[in-house]
C-alpha positions, 0 to 999 in steps of 0.5 A: 389298719394297726395302731400301734401307740408309743408307751410314753403319749400325751400331756406331761406332768408340767404341762398338765400342771400349767393347763390346770392351773389355767382353767382354775383360775379362769373359773374362779375369776368369774368374768370379774378380773382380767386372767393372762397367759405370758405367751401361749400357755403351751404350744398347742392350738386346741388348747389355747382356743379353750383358754380364749373361750374362757377368756384367758387372753395372750399377753406379749411380754413385749407390749405389757399393759402399763397397768395389771393392777387386778390381773392375774398374769400366769407364767407358762411352763417354759417359765421367764426370765426374773427381770420379766417377772420383777416387771410384771409385779411392779405393774401390779399383777397378781402372778401365778408362777405354772413353770415346769419343776425341771427347767425351774431347776435349771434357772437355779443352776444356771444363776447359781453357776454365774454366781460362782463365775462359771461361763455358760453354754445353753444348749438349745433354740436360741428363742424359745422362751426357756432358754430366755428365761434361763438365761436371764436367770444366770444374767441376773445372778451376775449382776447381783454379783458385780453390783455387790462387788463379789463377782469371781471376775471382778466388776467387769460386766464383759466377762459374763458369758453366756452363749446359747447353742443348737448345734456342735457346729454352733457350740464349737465356734461359741468355745473358739470365741471364748478361748480367744477372748480369754486369750485376749483379755489376759487374765488369770483363771480366763482360757481353758488352759488356765482352768477356766470354770465352763458349764452346759446346761440344755434345754430340757426337750434337747434330745440326748444325742444333740446334748451330748455332740454339743458337750463333746464340742466344747471339751477339747477347749475346755476340758473342765466342762461341768455339763448339768444334767437338765433334760427332763427324763419324761422328754427322755422316755418319750424320745426312747419309746419313738426309736422302739415304736420305729421298729415295729411300724411301717409309718408314724404320725407325732401328734402335736403343736407344729410350734412344739420344740419336743414335738419338733425333735420327736419328728426329726428322730423319726425322720432320721430313721428313714420312717414315713413320718408326720405331724399332724396337730389335728386328723385333718393333717393325716397325709392321704398315703398314710392310710394305705400302710398296716401299721402306724405308730403314734407319738405325740409331744408334751403338750398334746392333749388326750382329745386330738390323740384319740381324734386321730387315732379314730380317723384312721380306725374309720379307714 
């Protein structure tokens, strides 16, 4: 059996940094002070179990302890909203920001667009931590402008528009809603025909094809749509590497956590190509019938550690 690894595989830089920061804080605390992550640090069960073993506890942002004095709270790579970060600090936490640099860039772009009076479309999963954080930055920026009386649309909170869309159909529906809303408001600069300012920001792990389709669905209603280039280059490389792999193999295993958005997108790419494929969090998840193939492709999500990838490859080598 021939195992062919994708060229882009294993941890991405942002995830590796977040994990290393968490390990470092756990070691330095010596069990003398609580170390938390706000939500799961990454979407990988093996790493989460190791963090738990080292004493790192996952906090639910919707059920925060009132007193976090002396505690360290690590912001995961997906980032959080500024409102949540402010609340953590209010409760006394020492905040360690492990937000991925690319995600942080998207957060700041959303804030800048909101301050400039843009209506925003966010391409991604509505309940994903990254999208929630980006939307929070836009909301905070608009609220700041409104409070200062500098908001482009006056001080009407209803003027704020930030729609999360996960596909082209949802994007078209949201664009129609914004067009109709603006037509009813009757204000200058509201409707597309009056030159409304709109922008599109994508989740860093969205596929290029998905992002392009979402933009194409909005443009007929808002021709001046500004499309921010927010897709992570490493994510794009990972997806392109998988596409190359599909042409060289009989079947593909995507190694990664079931909760990982970028891992699920890799699986969707393989499924769309009609190639036998499966998502495996561990070697035990490999479907039995995959051992009959001569050439197995092995790709992974951005939060999949090398040890999991190596274990999956060894399982095939034993057959």
